[in-house]
C-alpha positions, 0 to 999 in steps of 0.5 A, spaced: 862 607 263 856 605 267 850 604 265 844 604 269 837 602 266 830 600 268 824 597 263 816 597 264 812 592 260 806 591 258 802 585 256 803 583 249 797 588 243 799 582 238 791 580 236 793 571 237 796 573 245 789 571 247 788 565 244 794 563 246 793 565 253 786 561 254 789 555 250 793 555 256 787 555 262 783 549 263 780 547 269 783 544 275 784 535 275 781 536 281 774 537 279 769 532 274 762 535 276 759 537 269 756 542 273 761 543 277 765 543 271 760 550 268 760 554 273 769 554 273 768 555 266 762 561 268 766 565 274 773 562 274 775 561 267 776 569 264 779 571 270 784 566 269 785 568 262 786 575 264 791 573 268 795 568 263 794 574 259 797 579 263 803 575 265 806 576 257 810 581 260 815 578 263 816 574 256 820 578 251 817 573 245 810 577 246 810 582 251 813 588 249 816 595 252 812 601 254 819 605 258 826 605 257 830 609 262 838 610 263 844 614 266 849 615 263 854 615 270 854 622 273 849 624 268 841 624 268 836 620 267 834 620 260 828 617 258 826 613 251 818 612 251 812 609 248 806 614 251 800 610 247 799 603 244 800 607 238 807 610 239 811 605 236 815 600 241 821 598 235 822 606 234 824 607 242 827 601 243 831 604 236 832 610 239 835 607 247 841 603 243 842 609 237 843 613 245 847 609 248 852 607 242 852 615 241 855 615 247 859 610 248 862 613 241 863 621 244 867 616 250 872 613 244 869 606 245 869 605 253 866 599 255 859 599 257 857 596 265 850 595 264 848 596 272 841 595 274 836 591 279 836 584 277 838 586 269 841 579 270 834 576 270 829 581 266 830 587 263 838 586 258 835 579 255 828 582 255 831 588 250 835 584 246 829 579 245 824 584 243 830 587 239 830 580 235 822 580 235 822 588 232 829 586 226 834 591 229 840 590 230 843 592 237 850 596 235 852 595 242 852 589 246 847 588 250 850 583 254 843 579 254 847 572 256 853 577 261 852 573 268 853 577 275 860 576 276 863 577 269 864 585 269 860 586 264 855 587 268 853 589 274 846 587 278 844 590 284 839 584 287 845 579 284 850 583 289 846 584 294 842 576 294 847 573 293 846 568 286 839 564 288 836 570 292 833 576 291 830 583 295 826 589 292 829 594 290 824 598 294 826 593 300 834 594 299 832 602 299 829 602 305 834 597 308 839 601 306 835 609 308 836 611 301 831 614 298 831 619 291 825 624 293 820 621 288 813 620 290 813 614 286 806 610 288 806 604 284 810 598 283 810 594 277 804 589 277 802 595 276 805 598 271 798 595 264 792 598 269 796 605 270 798 604 262 791 602 259 787 607 264 792 613 259 797 614 266 802 613 262 807 618 266 806 615 272 809 609 269 815 614 266 816 617 273 816 609 277 820 608 271 825 614 273 825 612 279 828 606 279 834 609 275 836 614 281 835 609 286 840 603 283 844 608 282 845 610 290 844 603 291 850 601 287 854 607 289 853 605 297 855 598 294 862 599 292 
């Protein structure tokens, strides 16, 4: 069975995450005067620390899931979400994994083909890493180590751009004149700002639209 999937992630909310990010930031090596370093520490360091912390959203060991959307074959787009930080990431991820497992059982154990955009470079490994961190034993194989040519996953980015190339999903849709009819106003870099501002449903709308986009791209390719 074909499972089209997309995830949205946010920076680590662990107490020590910002301290860890701060420890990775230091003044440029080309400045040495005490007053110049002091100026950098006061004016530049805070922004650099914030940037470093935000990058944890790309690291499944530290970053966290806020939304998972998927569709099976030609079925509707489904979702497992965490609308606020008070909601359980573990429950959200377990719900998603359980839903895919149940669907596979209903389809009499049909093998899963995971389909997504940069799914081999990000989504599947992030899902697996979060499962490990949260102490979840996935009831299905997430194929986080599968190559784009394994037949277990289909990565539309690699299919289009090659193993060393890349292209944004929205750019690929523009090239192929694919319009899924969504007024999607954000991209992945804006997810945390929207989420922390309480606009979770903008994030959800974006995630759902990406699942629909990747399914249309896949249909065009096969």
